[in-house]
C-alpha positions as CSV (number, residue, x, y, z in Angstrom):
1,D,17.7,-9.5,2.0
2,L,15.1,-6.9,1.2
3,D,12.1,-9.2,1.8
4,Y,13.5,-10.1,5.3
5,E,14.0,-6.4,6.1
6,L,10.4,-5.5,5.1
7,R,9.0,-8.4,7.1
8,R,11.1,-7.5,10.1
9,Q,10.0,-3.8,10.0
10,G,6.4,-3.9,8.8
11,G,4.9,-7.3,9.5
12,S,1.3,-6.7,8.6
13,S,2.2,-3.8,6.4
14,Y,4.5,-6.0,4.4
15,V,1.8,-8.6,4.0
16,G,-0.7,-5.9,2.9
17,Q,1.6,-4.6,0.2
18,R,2.2,-8.1,-1.1
19,L,-1.5,-8.8,-1.3
20,A,-2.2,-5.5,-3.0
21,S,0.5,-6.4,-5.6
22,G,-1.0,-9.9,-6.2
23,L,-4.7,-8.9,-6.4
24,P,-6.5,-7.2,-9.3
25,N,-7.4,-4.3,-6.9
26,S,-6.3,-3.2,-3.4
27,E,-9.9,-3.2,-2.1
28,E,-9.4,-6.7,-0.7
29,V,-6.7,-5.4,1.6
30,M,-9.0,-2.6,2.7
31,V,-11.7,-5.1,3.6
32,H,-9.3,-6.9,5.9
33,E,-8.1,-3.7,7.5
34,S,-11.5,-2.1,8.1
35,P,-14.5,-3.9,6.7
36,K,-17.0,-1.4,8.2
37,K,-15.3,1.5,6.6
38,Q,-15.0,-0.2,3.2
39,R,-18.6,-1.2,3.3
40,S,-19.6,2.4,4.1
41,D,-17.6,3.6,1.1
42,H,-19.2,1.1,-1.2
43,P,-22.8,0.6,-0.2
44,Q,-23.6,-1.0,-3.6
45,S,-21.5,-4.0,-2.5
């Protein structure tokens, strides 16, 4: 099962890819990974 293999190998990486696929943009995933970096890249937020 491909889903099982991805989960077994990546874990958080698998979850991040699934979130990026489900959300209108991947910035939400970036916020969870490094909120300080994301905030620095987008000061207007």
